[in-house]
Structures are given as C-alpha cells and as structure tokens.
C-alpha positions in Angstrom: 29.8 -187.3 -85.9 28.1 -190.2 -84.3 24.4 -190.3 -85.4 24.7 -187.3 -87.8 23.2 -187.9 -91.2 25.0 -186.8 -94.4 24.4 -186.9 -98.2 27.3 -187.1 -100.7 27.7 -185.5 -104.1 27.7 -187.9 -107.0 31.5 -187.4 -107.6 32.8 -189.3 -104.5 33.2 -193.1 -104.7 31.1 -195.2 -102.3 32.1 -198.8 -102.3 29.7 -201.0 -104.2 28.0 -198.2 -106.1 28.9 -196.4 -109.3 29.9 -192.7 -109.5 28.1 -190.8 -112.3 29.2 -187.1 -112.2 25.8 -186.0 -113.3 25.9 -187.7 -116.7 24.1 -191.0 -117.5 26.5 -191.9 -120.3 29.5 -191.6 -118.0 27.6 -193.6 -115.3 26.9 -196.4 -117.8 30.6 -197.0 -118.3 31.5 -197.1 -114.7 32.0 -200.2 -112.5 31.0 -200.2 -108.9 33.7 -198.6 -106.7 36.0 -201.1 -105.0 36.6 -198.7 -102.1 35.3 -195.5 -100.5 36.7 -192.1 -101.4 38.9 -190.7 -98.7 36.2 -188.2 -97.7 33.6 -190.9 -97.4 35.9 -193.1 -95.4 36.7 -190.2 -93.0 33.0 -189.3 -92.3 32.0 -192.9 -91.9 34.9 -193.5 -89.5 33.7 -190.5 -87.5 30.3 -192.1 -87.1 28.2 -190.3 -89.7 25.4 -192.1 -91.5 25.3 -191.6 -95.3 21.6 -191.5 -96.4 22.1 -190.9 -100.1 24.0 -189.6 -103.1 22.9 -186.3 -104.6 22.3 -184.9 -108.1 25.0 -182.5 -109.3 25.4 -180.4 -112.4 26.7 -182.4 -115.4 30.5 -183.0 -115.1 30.3 -180.2 -112.4 30.5 -177.6 -115.3 27.8 -175.1 -114.1 26.8 -173.0 -111.2 23.0 -173.0 -111.8 22.0 -176.4 -110.4 20.2 -177.5 -113.6 20.7 -181.1 -114.8 19.0 -181.9 -118.1 19.1 -185.6 -117.4 18.0 -185.9 -113.8 16.2 -182.7 -113.1 16.8 -179.7 -111.0 16.8 -180.3 -107.2 14.2 -178.2 -105.4 15.3 -175.2 -103.4 12.8 -175.3 -100.5 14.3 -172.1 -99.1 13.4 -170.2 -102.3 10.6 -172.0 -104.0 10.5 -171.6 -107.8 14.2 -170.6 -107.8 17.4 -172.4 -108.7 19.4 -174.3 -106.0 22.8 -173.3 -107.5 25.4 -175.7 -108.6 27.3 -177.8 -109.2 26.7 -179.3 -105.7 23.0 -178.7 -106.2 21.5 -181.8 -104.7 23.7 -181.6 -101.6 22.7 -178.0 -100.9 19.0 -178.6 -101.6 18.9 -181.7 -99.3 20.6 -179.7 -96.5 18.3 -176.8 -97.0 15.3 -179.1 -96.9 16.6 -180.4 -93.5 16.9 -183.9 -95.0 20.4 -184.3 -93.5 22.6 -182.8 -90.8 25.3 -181.9 -93.3 26.1 -182.5 -96.9 29.3 -183.1 -98.9 30.0 -181.2 -102.1 32.9 -179.8 -104.0 34.0 -176.4 -105.3 36.0 -175.6 -108.4 34.4 -172.3 -109.6 31.8 -171.7 -107.0 30.1 -175.1 -106.6 29.8 -174.9 -102.8 29.7 -171.1 -102.3 26.9 -170.3 -104.8 24.4 -173.1 -103.6 25.2 -172.2 -100.0 24.2 -168.6 -100.7 21.0 -169.7 -102.6 19.9 -172.2 -100.0 20.7 -170.2 -96.8 23.5 -172.5 -95.6 26.9 -172.4 -94.0 29.3 -173.6 -96.7 33.1 -173.7 -97.0 35.4 -173.9 -100.0 38.6 -174.9 -98.1 42.2 -174.0 -98.8 43.3 -175.8 -102.0 44.8 -179.2 -101.0 43.4 -179.4 -97.4 40.7 -182.0 -98.3 41.9 -185.4 -99.6 40.2 -185.9 -103.0 41.4 -189.5 -103.5 38.5 -191.5 -104.9 36.7 -188.4 -106.1 36.1 -187.4 -109.8 38.4 -184.6 -110.9 37.3 -181.6 -112.9 40.1 -179.0 -113.0 42.6 -180.1 -110.5 44.3 -176.7 -110.2 41.1 -175.4 -108.6 39.2 -178.5 -107.3 38.6 -178.7 -103.6 36.2 -180.7 -101.5 33.6 -178.8 -99.4 30.5 -179.1 -97.3 27.3 -177.5 -96.1 25.4 -177.4 -92.8 22.5 -175.5 -91.3 24.0 -175.4 -87.8 27.3 -173.7 -87.3 28.4 -176.1 -84.6 28.0 -179.1 -87.0 29.6 -177.0 -89.8 32.6 -176.5 -87.6 32.7 -180.2 -86.5 32.9 -181.4 -90.1 36.1 -179.5 -90.4 37.8 -181.3 -87.6 37.2 -184.5 -89.5 38.0 -183.5 -93.1 40.7 -180.9 -92.9 44.2 -182.2 -93.1 47.7 -180.6 -92.9 48.7 -177.8 -90.6 46.3 -175.0 -89.7 47.6 -171.4 -89.6 45.8 -169.6 -86.9 46.0 -165.9 -85.9 43.7 -163.4 -84.3 41.6 -161.6 -86.9 42.7 -158.0 -86.6 41.9 -156.7 -90.0 38.8 -156.9 -92.1 38.8 -155.6 -95.7 35.4 -154.9 -97.4 35.9 -155.4 -101.1 34.0 -152.4 -102.4 34.3 -153.4 -106.1 32.9 -156.9 -105.3 30.0 -155.3 -103.5 29.4 -153.1 -106.6 29.1 -156.3 -108.7 26.1 -157.4 -106.7 22.5 -156.3 -106.8 22.0 -153.4 -104.4 19.7 -155.4 -102.2 22.2 -158.2 -101.8 25.1 -155.8 -101.2 23.1 -153.8 -98.6 22.2 -157.0 -96.7 25.9 -157.9 -96.4 26.8 -154.4 -95.2 24.1 -154.5 -92.6 25.3 -157.9 -91.4 28.8 -156.5 -90.9 27.4 -153.6 -88.9 25.5 -156.1 -86.6 28.7 -158.1 -86.2 30.9 -155.2 -85.3 31.3 -156.5 -81.7 33.1 -159.6 -83.0 34.7 -158.5 -86.3 37.3 -155.7 -86.7 36.1 -152.4 -88.2 35.8 -152.9 -91.9 38.2 -151.0 -94.2 37.0 -150.4 -97.7 39.4 -151.5 -100.4 39.5 -152.5 -104.1 40.0 -156.3 -104.5 40.6 -156.1 -108.3 42.4 -152.9 -109.3 42.3 -153.9 -113.0 38.7 -155.2 -112.9 37.4 -158.7 -112.5 37.1 -159.8 -116.1 40.8 -160.4 -116.7 40.9 -162.8 -113.8 37.6 -164.4 -114.6 38.7 -165.1 -118.2 42.0 -166.5 -117.0 40.1 -168.8 -114.6 37.7 -169.8 -117.4 40.6 -170.7 -119.9 42.7 -172.7 -117.4 39.6 -174.5 -116.1 38.5 -175.4 -119.6 41.9 -176.8 -120.5 41.9 -179.0 -117.4 38.3 -180.0 -117.9 39.2 -181.3 -121.4 42.2 -183.1 -120.1 39.9 -184.8 -117.6 36.9 -185.6 -119.8 38.0 -184.9 -123.3 38.9 -188.4 -124.3 35.5 -189.7 -123.1 33.5 -186.9 -124.8 35.3 -187.4 -128.1 34.9 -191.2 -128.0 31.5 -191.7 -126.4 29.8 -188.6 -127.7 27.6 -188.4 -124.7 24.4 -186.4 -124.7 25.2 -183.1 -123.0 22.6 -180.7 -121.6 22.2 -177.0 -122.7 25.2 -174.9 -121.7 27.3 -178.0 -120.9 27.7 -178.9 -124.5 28.8 -175.4 -125.4 31.3 -175.3 -122.6 32.8 -178.6 -123.6 33.1 -177.4 -127.1 35.0 -174.3 -125.9 37.2 -176.6 -123.7 38.1 -178.7 -126.7 39.3 -175.6 -128.5 41.6 -174.1 -125.8 45.2 -174.6 -126.9 48.2 -175.3 -124.7 49.7 -172.0 -125.8 46.6 -170.1 -124.6 46.6 -171.8 -121.3 50.4 -171.2 -120.8 50.0 -167.5 -121.4 47.0 -167.4 -119.1 48.9 -169.1 -116.3 50.9 -165.9 -115.9 47.7 -164.1 -115.0 46.8 -166.9 -112.6 50.1 -166.6 -110.9 49.8 -162.8 -110.6 46.3 -163.0 -109.1 47.5 -165.6 -106.6 50.4 -163.5 -105.5 48.1 -160.4 -105.2 45.6 -162.1 -102.9 48.1 -163.9 -100.8 49.9 -160.6 -100.2 46.6 -158.8 -99.5 45.1 -161.5 -97.2 47.9 -162.3 -94.8 47.5 -164.1 -91.4 45.2 -162.0 -89.3 43.3 -160.5 -92.3 40.0 -161.5 -93.8 38.1 -160.1 -96.8 34.3 -159.7 -97.0 32.3 -159.8 -100.2 28.9 -160.9 -101.4 29.0 -164.7 -102.1 26.7 -164.4 -105.2 25.7 -161.3 -107.1 22.0 -161.9 -106.6 19.4 -164.2 -105.0 18.7 -167.4 -106.8 17.4 -166.8 -110.3 14.0 -168.4 -111.3 14.0 -172.0 -112.3 12.5 -171.0 -115.7 15.7 -169.1 -116.6 16.6 -168.8 -120.3 19.9 -170.0 -121.7 21.0 -166.4 -122.2 20.0 -165.4 -118.7 21.8 -168.4 -117.3 25.0 -167.4 -119.1 24.7 -163.8 -117.9 24.3 -165.1 -114.3 27.3 -167.4 -114.7 29.6 -164.5 -115.8 28.5 -162.3 -112.9 29.0 -165.1 -110.4 32.4 -166.0 -111.7 33.6 -162.4 -111.3 33.1 -163.0 -107.5 34.1 -166.6 -107.2 37.2 -166.6 -109.3 39.3 -164.8 -106.6 39.7 -167.5 -104.0 39.8 -170.1 -106.7 42.8 -168.5 -108.4 44.5 -167.8 -105.1 43.7 -171.2 -103.5 42.3 -169.5 -100.4 39.5 -170.6 -98.1 36.1 -168.9 -98.5 33.1 -169.3 -96.2 29.5 -168.4 -96.9 27.4 -167.1 -94.0 23.6 -167.2 -94.4 23.2 -163.6 -93.3 19.5 -163.0 -94.3 17.0 -162.9 -97.1 16.0 -160.6 -99.9 12.3 -160.8 -100.9 12.1 -164.0 -99.0 15.1 -165.7 -100.7 18.4 -166.4 -99.0 21.5 -164.4 -99.7 25.0 -164.9 -98.4 28.1 -162.9 -97.4 31.5 -164.5 -97.7 34.7 -164.2 -95.7 38.0 -165.1 -97.5 40.9 -166.0 -95.2 44.6 -166.6 -95.5 46.0 -170.0 -96.5 45.1 -172.7 -94.1 42.9 -170.4 -92.0 40.0 -172.7 -92.5 39.6 -173.4 -88.8 39.6 -169.7 -88.0 36.7 -169.2 -90.5 34.8 -172.1 -88.9 35.3 -170.6 -85.5 33.9 -167.3 -86.8 30.9 -169.1 -88.2 30.0 -170.2 -84.7 30.7 -166.7 -83.2 28.8 -164.9 -85.9 25.8 -167.2 -85.9 23.8 -164.9 -83.6 23.9 -162.1 -86.2 22.8 -164.3 -89.2 19.3 -163.9 -90.5 18.6 -167.6 -90.9 20.4 -169.6 -88.3 19.9 -168.5 -84.7 22.5 -168.5 -82.0 20.9 -171.6 -80.5 21.6 -173.5 -83.8 25.3 -173.7 -82.8 24.5 -176.1 -79.9 
C-alpha cells in the first residue's frame, strides 16, 4: 500500500485523536485514543497514508448518509442525491477521488448502500474476518469492517492487508439470481443488474433464477431490526440514558425503539436469525454465489422527507439483511448508472470466500459501467 491515500470512518481509533461516532455529545466525553485501532495499524504498517477521518451517520444507525450535526457529505457521482450511510463520508471521499481507498464498516448495509450510491467497489466481509479492536461497536452480532475503492486492483489489495483467518477458495461454478430480490428493486435498477450479468457471461456461470426468501423478506428484516436494536441499546443505552444527547431525526426514534426491545423479544427473534443463517449457508455453499441488486433504487434526493427516508430504509433492509443475518461476504460492483446516478449489483459468497469475490471484482471490471478495465492496473 506504499503511497496510497486512505480516509477512515470516525469509529476507528487513531492514536492522539478522539473518536466521535457521528455524535458531538459522545465526542465531548472521549479522551484521545492511546493507540491505533487494529485496522488503522494494519494499513499504516502496509504503507498507506491516512489523510483524514470521515463523517458517518450518528451512532451508525442509518443508511441515508444524513448527519444532523455535521451535515451530509456530498455525493459527487450523483449531485443533489444522498451518499448513503452510515459510512457516508468515506464513500463520498472515495467517489470524489479524494483518496485511493476508504475504510468504513457495515452492520445493516453501511458499506454496501453507499458503495452502490457512489459508484464504488465495496465489500462487507465475512463476519469476524476484520479485526475490530479499537473500533466502536454498534451491534456486534452483525458488525464488520469494510472498505471502498474506485480501482478494483486497489480494492483487492486492501483485502490482502485486512482479511484475517483462513480463506475458503473454490471455483465459482454456480450463480443464483435472486429473482425475489430483483423484484424488490426499481425496474431500472433491476434491469441494469440483469444486463450486467449478460455482459459478464464469459466469466460468470449461467445464472439460475431462484427465490432467496421463500417466506418473504419482512420476517428476516424485522428479526434483524429487533436483534440489532437490542444490541445497539446494550452498546449505547447507558450513555443515552445518562447524557441525554441531542439526536438527529430518525436516530432519536430508533434509539427509543431500541430502549423498548425486551430480552424476551430478542430471544424469540434469535430463532429466526438462526433459521435464516442456516438457510443461506446451505444455499450458498463453496463454489456458489448469489446475485442481487445492492440497493432497491438509485440514491434518493438530499431533500428527502422523514417519511420517505423511513420507506427507503425499509426497502433497503429487505435486501441488506440477508448477508448480515448469515454472516456472509457481500460485494458491490459499480455496474452502471440510471439517469446519470450510480447503481450497483451485489454478489454474496460463501463463508470466507472474500478473496474469491475480490478476484471476481478484478475479472469483472471490464464489464462495469463506471470503472474501466484499465482501472485494475
């Protein structure tokens, strides 16, 4: 990574600076970090140059990219539209070519959604493959580190530095197209993804249509929401109850919901989580990947209403909850644009197939609508 520039989401400790998690009241109570987060230490040891910390959604509890305290980072790839969150500043900086790659995190879509909206390569790794020591937690059952890049070669290179544990490699022989996930997306976004798969047919196996969620997505989405909320309150509840921080629109309502989730509710819901995990790990075995739209639409306008933002959040979580519940790696590919705004297609792989997905990013770059084949050099 010698000479590559990188920005870091404001949830990772950098020695000598405070970590704010998108909330000024939280920031005010923090002391400068005594040491770097593991991720920061790894990228510095590999020669990368950190040029800044980036704005994130407040306590990482949103996918829009809006921060009521620090402002909304500008999506230069889709002017006047949201950057997506919660890794909003990292994605926006990378999309603006202000860095070579950017560090984010993903719990419920916080790398995948902004990667789609900013036309970037982005990875939510297999749960546990990124060392989160020295990073703020949100909902540990689903939290993972992640990153963005414009160039697939750099995107792949970051993985060689950050991914730990044993990789599980296999030739990709089966490709499932999640027809019910494509049906959740706007027709223009779904068609863009299907057209990409046709272009990439020389590299990818022939796609077989299948139903990802036989019982519909909302049972899984609600299970994710409840378990996430319980863990969010376990992480931040004591601070919120004591300090009564000023919370932005949407965040305050979600924190109130999190405070009301009971242990009994979460325990019952964990059965659904376990069932979803087993379903996907049986479906996506070594040698199989699943394709779906990363987000249900292009980035919504910045002037979105609270009601519209919540509607978007629900639609997005139907698509993002699957790999979160299963702990599987999911990669966004910047496959093209709709009305001038980026839209992405995702590939979900088997556990610890992260390196296989990164290899695919390089191989498939020539078919993407934003990054050219030369960008992999």
